[in-house]
Backbone as CSV, one residue per row, in Angstrom:
resi,resn,N_x,N_y,N_z,CA_x,CA_y,CA_z,C_x,C_y,C_z
1,UNK,-4.570,-16.768,22.514,-4.817,-16.000,21.300,-4.087,-14.668,21.398
2,UNK,-3.256,-14.382,20.423,-2.498,-13.128,20.421,-3.360,-12.003,19.841
3,UNK,-3.257,-10.845,20.467,-3.997,-9.686,19.976,-3.375,-9.185,18.681
4,UNK,-4.203,-8.695,17.776,-3.704,-8.105,16.539,-3.037,-6.772,16.853
5,UNK,-2.262,-6.293,15.908,-1.608,-4.997,16.080,-2.664,-3.920,16.348
6,UNK,-3.742,-3.959,15.616,-4.806,-2.966,15.806,-5.362,-3.017,17.222
7,UNK,-5.584,-4.223,17.727,-6.127,-4.369,19.082,-5.145,-3.828,20.112
8,UNK,-3.855,-4.072,19.909,-2.849,-3.570,20.854,-2.771,-2.046,20.804
9,UNK,-2.869,-1.468,19.607,-2.870,-0.001,19.488,-4.121,0.563,20.148
10,UNK,-5.267,-0.049,19.892,-6.519,0.395,20.529,-6.404,0.383,22.042
11,UNK,-5.664,-0.594,22.576,-5.500,-0.730,24.027,-4.483,0.257,24.589
12,UNK,-3.830,1.043,23.711,-2.893,2.060,24.179,-1.453,1.606,24.274
13,UNK,-1.085,0.559,23.563,0.284,0.048,23.566,1.194,1.003,22.788
14,UNK,2.007,1.790,23.521,2.898,2.781,22.904,3.909,2.134,21.966
15,UNK,4.480,1.015,22.383,5.481,0.343,21.555,4.877,-0.147,20.241
16,UNK,3.682,-0.682,20.306,3.022,-1.166,19.091,2.664,-0.005,18.175
17,UNK,2.304,1.139,18.754,2.034,2.310,17.929,3.317,2.763,17.242
18,UNK,4.453,2.651,17.933,5.745,2.964,17.320,6.040,2.060,16.141
19,UNK,5.706,0.785,16.281,5.879,-0.163,15.172,4.988,0.254,14.009
20,UNK,3.741,0.604,14.301,2.810,1.061,13.279,3.368,2.286,12.559
21,UNK,3.917,3.230,13.335,4.510,4.433,12.746,5.646,4.048,11.807
22,UNK,6.548,3.202,12.274,7.695,2.788,11.456,7.238,2.107,10.167
23,UNK,6.185,1.334,10.250,5.683,0.619,9.081,5.006,1.536,8.066
24,UNK,4.407,2.641,8.517,3.568,3.448,7.627,4.029,4.885,7.410
25,UNK,4.955,5.391,8.190,5.328,6.809,8.100,5.849,7.190,6.713
26,UNK,6.676,6.359,6.126,7.228,6.683,4.805,6.122,6.764,3.753
27,UNK,5.189,5.824,3.777,4.087,5.843,2.810,3.214,7.084,3.006
28,UNK,2.960,7.448,4.275,2.162,8.647,4.546,2.909,9.889,4.059
29,UNK,4.217,9.939,4.316,5.018,11.079,3.855,4.964,11.184,2.329
30,UNK,5.189,10.073,1.624,5.166,10.104,0.154,3.810,10.549,-0.362
31,UNK,2.759,10.050,0.237,1.398,10.437,-0.150,1.184,11.937,0.087
32,UNK,1.596,12.408,1.265,1.425,13.824,1.606,2.262,14.715,0.689
33,UNK,3.460,14.264,0.347,4.300,15.062,-0.548,3.662,15.166,-1.928
34,UNK,3.067,14.083,-2.409,2.385,14.145,-3.702,1.198,15.115,-3.646
35,UNK,0.519,15.173,-2.502,-0.628,16.079,-2.367,-0.202,17.539,-2.231
36,UNK,0.893,17.774,-1.493,1.275,19.159,-1.176,2.374,19.708,-2.066
37,UNK,3.253,18.831,-2.557,4.397,19.288,-3.349,5.442,20.003,-2.510
38,UNK,5.381,19.824,-1.191,6.278,20.545,-0.294,6.745,19.597,0.802
39,UNK,8.061,19.390,0.925,8.577,18.419,1.898,8.265,18.818,3.324
40,UNK,8.324,20.114,3.623,8.041,20.574,4.980,6.566,20.349,5.336
41,UNK,5.696,20.670,4.400,4.267,20.449,4.631,3.982,18.958,4.766
42,UNK,4.667,18.126,3.989,4.474,16.679,4.064,4.880,16.152,5.439
43,UNK,5.972,16.669,5.994,6.392,16.268,7.341,5.335,16.651,8.375
44,UNK,4.764,17.822,8.216,3.710,18.277,9.130,2.479,17.371,9.025
45,UNK,2.153,16.965,7.808,1.020,16.063,7.599,1.267,14.731,8.302
46,UNK,2.492,14.203,8.204,2.817,12.951,8.890,2.600,13.115,10.389
47,UNK,3.110,14.213,10.950,2.944,14.464,12.390,1.474,14.539,12.774
48,UNK,0.713,15.323,12.028,-0.713,15.493,12.339,-1.485,14.188,12.169
49,UNK,-1.128,13.430,11.146,-1.828,12.166,10.888,-1.651,11.194,12.038
50,UNK,-0.391,11.024,12.491,-0.158,10.052,13.553,-0.576,10.579,14.923
51,UNK,-0.520,11.878,15.119,-1.037,12.454,16.360,-2.542,12.184,16.457
52,UNK,-3.231,12.420,15.364,-4.677,12.199,15.350,-4.993,10.704,15.452
53,UNK,-4.185,9.875,14.816,-4.398,8.424,14.906,-4.254,7.952,16.352
54,UNK,-3.258,8.499,17.056,-3.084,8.112,18.469,-4.252,8.629,19.304
55,UNK,-4.633,9.865,19.070,-5.713,10.474,19.845,-7.020,9.696,19.681
56,UNK,-7.280,9.209,18.482,-8.541,8.524,18.189,-8.373,7.007,18.111
57,UNK,-7.300,6.477,18.687,-7.000,5.044,18.567,-8.139,4.154,19.056
58,UNK,-8.900,4.612,20.016,-10.000,3.812,20.538,-11.153,3.635,19.567
59,UNK,-11.183,4.441,18.522,-12.266,4.341,17.540,-11.874,3.499,16.334
60,UNK,-10.635,3.026,16.294,-10.156,2.228,15.171,-10.851,0.870,15.178
61,UNK,-11.301,0.452,14.012,-11.911,-0.870,13.899,-10.889,-1.943,14.246
62,UNK,-11.299,-2.981,14.946,-10.359,-4.036,15.341,-9.665,-4.708,14.162
63,UNK,-10.321,-4.819,13.034,-9.715,-5.437,11.858,-9.895,-4.521,10.653
64,UNK,-8.967,-4.587,9.688,-8.993,-3.665,8.547,-10.271,-3.760,7.721
65,UNK,-10.778,-2.627,7.342,-11.892,-2.483,6.408,-11.800,-1.086,5.859
66,UNK,-11.781,-0.939,4.584,-11.822,0.385,3.994,-10.478,1.079,3.922
67,UNK,-10.489,2.415,3.959,-9.285,3.218,3.743,-8.199,2.933,4.765
68,UNK,-6.979,3.242,4.387,-5.853,3.045,5.297,-5.334,4.373,5.826
69,UNK,-4.189,4.330,6.485,-3.653,5.531,7.125,-3.321,6.626,6.118
70,UNK,-3.009,6.280,4.871,-2.745,7.312,3.865,-3.977,8.157,3.603
71,UNK,-5.157,7.554,3.679,-6.389,8.317,3.503,-6.561,9.310,4.644
72,UNK,-6.162,8.919,5.842,-6.231,9.822,6.987,-5.358,11.036,6.745
73,UNK,-4.274,10.879,5.996,-3.356,11.985,5.715,-3.963,13.011,4.771
74,UNK,-4.997,12.662,4.025,-5.593,13.605,3.084,-6.131,14.848,3.773
75,UNK,-6.749,14.712,4.919,-7.397,15.854,5.567,-6.421,16.961,5.920
76,UNK,-5.307,16.701,6.650,-4.411,17.814,6.935,-3.618,18.271,5.726
77,UNK,-3.520,17.456,4.672,-2.734,17.827,3.503,-3.499,18.738,2.556
78,UNK,-4.811,18.666,2.595,-5.604,19.463,1.670,-5.729,20.900,2.162
79,UNK,-5.757,21.854,1.230,-5.908,23.251,1.637,-7.182,23.443,2.452
80,UNK,-7.078,24.269,3.470,-8.234,24.502,4.336,-8.169,25.925,4.883
81,UNK,-9.295,26.422,5.391,-9.286,27.743,6.010,-8.375,27.771,7.236
82,UNK,-8.043,28.945,7.696,-7.118,29.116,8.825,-7.615,28.421,10.087
83,UNK,-8.903,28.301,10.249,-9.447,27.658,11.451,-9.882,26.236,11.109
84,UNK,-8.913,25.395,10.810,-9.186,24.014,10.430,-9.489,23.167,11.651
85,UNK,-10.486,22.330,11.538,-10.785,21.351,12.582,-10.444,19.975,12.046
86,UNK,-9.630,19.252,12.772,-9.246,17.926,12.334,-10.145,16.857,12.946
87,UNK,-11.243,17.268,13.537,-12.125,16.290,14.181,-12.805,15.375,13.173
88,UNK,-12.802,15.746,11.897,-13.422,14.898,10.881,-12.532,13.733,10.508
89,UNK,-11.267,13.774,10.908,-10.340,12.708,10.541,-10.692,11.445,11.299
90,UNK,-10.517,10.313,10.652,-10.706,9.060,11.364,-9.515,8.161,11.070
91,UNK,-8.931,7.547,12.069,-7.732,6.744,11.857,-8.061,5.352,11.334
92,UNK,-7.799,5.152,10.067,-8.016,3.837,9.442,-6.667,3.312,9.020
93,UNK,-5.986,2.584,9.886,-4.707,2.035,9.468,-4.774,0.575,9.258
C-alpha cells in the first residue's frame, strides 16, 4: 500500500513537501495577492504559509477534509497588530 502525499508529508518527506509546494504555491500566491493587493506581501504570505505548513505537518489530517492550503494563507495575509502570532494557523492542504 502506497502512502498518500499527506502521509508522506506528515512523515517529514522533504521531497514530497517540495511537490506539494510546486502544486499549490501559485494558487496560494494568487489568493494572497487578491487579499493584499500587493505582490511583495503576497510572496511573504506564500513563504509564511508553507513555513507554517512544514512546521505543523504532524498535525495535518491524513486525508483531506475541510479547508485547503489557501485558507491557511488567510491568517498571514490579513491585517494584524505588530505582535502577530501565527500559532492559530493550521495546515489544511
